[in-house]
N, C-alpha and C positions, 0 to 999 in steps of 0.2 A: 505639789501633792501634800495635800492636809494629813498630819501625823493621826496613827489610828488611837482611838479611846477605847478602853475596855469598858463593859456594862457598867460596873462599878464607879468608873469615872464619869459617865454621863449622868449617873443619879446623885452625884457631889454636885454636878452642874446644875440639876433641877434644883438642888437647895439654895444654891448661889443665886439661882436666876438669870436671866438673859440679859439684862439692860447693859448700854455701852457696847463697846467693841466686842462682845461674846458672839459666836457665829451662830445663825440661826439654820443652817440646813444641815441635815445629818442622813446618813443611811445607815442601819441596821443590816447586820451580816453574821453569818455563823451556823453552827450547828443546834444550837438551842432556842428554837422557834418560843416555847412558852416563856422564856426571859424577854423576849421581844416583845411579845404582846402584852407582857406585864407592863415595861418600860414605856410602852406607849398609851396604855392605861393611865400610869401615873402622870406622865406629862399630861394629858387632856386634863385630869381632875385638878393638877395644880395649876394649870395656867388659866381653864375657864370654868372651874368648879362644877364640871360636867355640864355647863349650860349649853344646850345645843345650838344657840345664835352665836356662839364664840368658839365653835369647834368645827372642824369639818373631816370627816373619815371616807376613803375612798379604798374600793378593791377591784380585783381583775374585772368585775363586771360592770362598775361604775366610772373607771379610771379614763381619762382623755386629757390631752395636753392643753386643749382649751378650758375643761373644768377644773384643773388642777392652777392653771393661770389665774383662772377669775377668783378661787379661793385664796391664793396665796396674796394677790394683790388688791384683794378688799379688807379694808381695815375692820377690827372688832368692835363690837356693838357696845360691850359693857368692860371687858377686860383689858389689860395693857396688852398683853399678846394673844394671838389667835393660833392654837396647834391645829396643825394641818398634818394627818397621817395618809400615808398611801400603802396598801400592803400588795406588792406587784410580783409577778414571776415574769423576768425580763426576757425569758426564753420565748414569751409569748408575743414579744414586739418585734418589729422590724428596725432594722438600723436608724433609719431615718427618725422613728420614733423615739428612740434611745438617746439619739442626738438632741432632739426637742426637750426630753425630759433632763438631760444635763444642763441645758441651756437654761431652763426655769430654774433648776436648784442652783446653779451660779449667779442668777439674778436676785438671791433671796441674801440680802445684804445686811450689813450692821444697822441700818436705817428701818429694815423690815419691821412690820407690825405681827408677822406670822413668825412661827418656830416649825419648820418644814422636816417630818420625819418619813423617810423613805424605807419600809421594812421589806426585806427580801427573804422569801422561804430558803432555808437550807439547800431544797432541792434544784431552786431555780436561778441558783447563782454560784459561780466558780471563781473564788478571789483568787485562784493560784497558789503559789508557794510565799513565804514571808520574805524571801529573798528574791524571788521571781514573782511578782504580783502579775495576775492576768492583765490583757490590754484594757478590757471592761472595768477591772477595779481601778486601775490608774484614771481611766477617763472620770469614772464617777468619785474618785479622792481628789481630783482636780475639783470637781463642782460642790462638794459636800464633804462633811468629816465625818469619816468612817468608823463604825461602832461596833466592836467585836464581841459576840455573845457566844462563848465556847460552852461545850458540853461540861456539864458538872455532873461528877462523879464522886465515889469513896466518901469521906469525912464531909465533905461540903455537900454533898447532896443528903447524906444523914441528918446533916445540921439544918437543913432546909425543911427536911420532913419533920422534924422535932418543931421547928418554929410554925408550921402548918398545922399541927396537933395543939399547940398553945394558942392559936389564931381562933381555934375551934372550941376552945373551953376546957381541954384535957391537957394531960402531961403525958409524955413519954419517954423512958430511959432510954439512955444511946442505942443498949443493944437491942430495944425492940424498935427504934427507929431503922437501924439496919436490917432487921429481920423484915421490917415493912418493904424495905427496898428490894430484899431478895426474894420476898413471897409475890409483891404485888408487880414488880418490875421497875425499871429506872426511868420510863417517859413521864416528864415530868406533869403534861397533861393528865394521865392516866394516875399518877401519884395525888395529885391535887383532888380527884374526885374520890378517890379510894380512902385518903385521911380523913376527908369529911364523912364519909358514910360510917368509917370506922366509929370516929369522933361521936356520932350522933347515937351508935349501938351502946358504947361505955357509958354516955350520960344518962340514955334510956334505962343502963342497968343499975344507976343510983351511984356511980362511981366516977373517979378522975383521972384515974392512971390506967392508962394502957396497958395490955399485956399481950404477948406473942399468942395466946390463946384467942384473945378478942379478933388480932389481925385475921388468925385462920378461919373463925367464926364469921365476921362481918366483912372481910376484905376478899377480893376475887385473885384465886392464884392466877398467875400469868407468866408466860415466856416472854421475850421480848415483843409486844404486840406493836411493832413500828415497821420502817420500810424493809429493814434489813431482814426481818424475820418472813415477812411476806415473799419478797423476791427469794429467801432463801427456801423455803417451803415448796415455793412454786418450781424452781429450777431441780429440787430433789422429789419432785413427783408427788408430793404430799399434798393433793389438790384440798381435801377436808379441812386441813390446818390453814392452807391459804384462804379458802372462802371463809374462814372463821375470823381470821384477821382483818380481812377486808370488809367482813360486818361491823367489826369493832371499830374500823376507820372510817366507816360510814355514819357508825352511830356518834363519832366524834366530830361529824361534819366536815370531814377533811374533803376539799375539793377533788373531782376525778383526775383533773389535770396534774394535781399535785401530786395524789398518789403513783400516777404514771410516770412523771418526771423523776420520782422518787426511786421507784424500780428499775428504771434505766440505769440511774446514778448508781446504785448499788452492784447491778450486773457489769457495769463497764470497772469498777473497783475491783469484783470478784475475777474478772477478767485479768486485770493488770496485776492484782495478788499473785493470782495462779502462775501466770508467766515469770513472775520474779521469782517466787519459790522452786520453779522449775530450773531457773537459773542458779540456784544455790545460794540465794541472797539471805543475809541474815533479817531477823526482824528490824532491826536499828536502819539497817540499808534498805529495805522494802519501803519502810516508814518514809524516811529521806526521798527516796524515789518518788513516791506517790502522792506524799503529803498526807497521806492517812494516819491520824495520830494512833498512839500506842493502845488505848481502850478499844476503839472500834476494831483496829488492825487485828488483835487477838482473836476477835469473832469471826473475821475473814479467814484468818490462816485455819481455823477449826473448821469452817464451812467447806473449804476448797479441799481440804484432804480427802473429803468423800465425793468429790465432784468431777466431771471429765471437764475438757476444754470443749468436746463436742455439745456437750448439756448445755454449758454456760452461753456458748455462741449462738445456738439454736434459740435459747429463751431471749436473747438480746434481740436476736432478727426478729421474731414475732412481737416483743415488745416495741420495737420502733416501728412496726407496721402498724401495731393499733394504736399507737401515739399519733401516727398521722391522721387517723381519723377521728381521733376521740373529742377534737373541739366541736365539730359538728352534732354531737350528740348533749350539748350543753352541761346539765348537771345530771347526766345518765352514766351509772356505773357497769352498763351492759360490756362495753368492749371491754373493761377490766376481766369481768367475770368470763365472757368467752375468751379471753386469752389465758386466764388459769386452766380452763377447762381443756385447752387446746394444747397444752404442754404433755 
């Protein structure tokens, strides 16, 4: 089984290159989907210069084993290496299809002219625990190098916001960066959009330094507009808030299958946390038992304080029923809207 790399480790490898006996097949996993997408984009830019002739990208709708095989084993036209990226939720694949995928990844050896990245959305893959990895994680790690992208919080996230402000041509003191996260939320996709908007406002005002007042004026106040907030609003009976969050996710072009998978994952976690809490377990014990890290666990513990087991169980049952039929709706969000309104 290949050893786990961090996102930072992978970026270092990008700088040193893939010549020689450097592995050329990787799979990205972890909670931070924004950083996965950024790392894929950076790989494509560095290896192909953005030339469409020498890069191939696939998603759930365009992926097939045959298409991936054709992309991986055809040589690049102008570059030394061809980046091949696949963003895929494995929950939509049958076991035979997963075996085919792993076989293809295993075949990408040191002599390959392709660098292959399988990017797994947080909601579509369960890696298990560090000391007890899932069977699927082991299978993938035998075929490709696992790269973990953990959720960024605290000072690291504030620093990332500061760098984004700088890239947009403005500067923001540390306290303003922290305020931006508190005001706009910690989702990196959302923060990327909000810092850009706030930066334009500051520059249009003839200034370069961002203030907290600028964040309030040009930014959009947000609770956590993510899968946790959506599931929590649903199970708490706050239908308006749930529909508002769904509207935001639709605006971000989040696939309906991903939203539904996220809802089910969060509800399962809520159920597990609630059971552990009722058994008198401490936060540390719950984290060790469930694998939920301290930052999200705090949100779960707060949520389940005011929720009954019956409400969580009913929401999970209805969500599972909605998930069974959602694939037939293609890119239609109607099943999710019906689910929200039925709770």
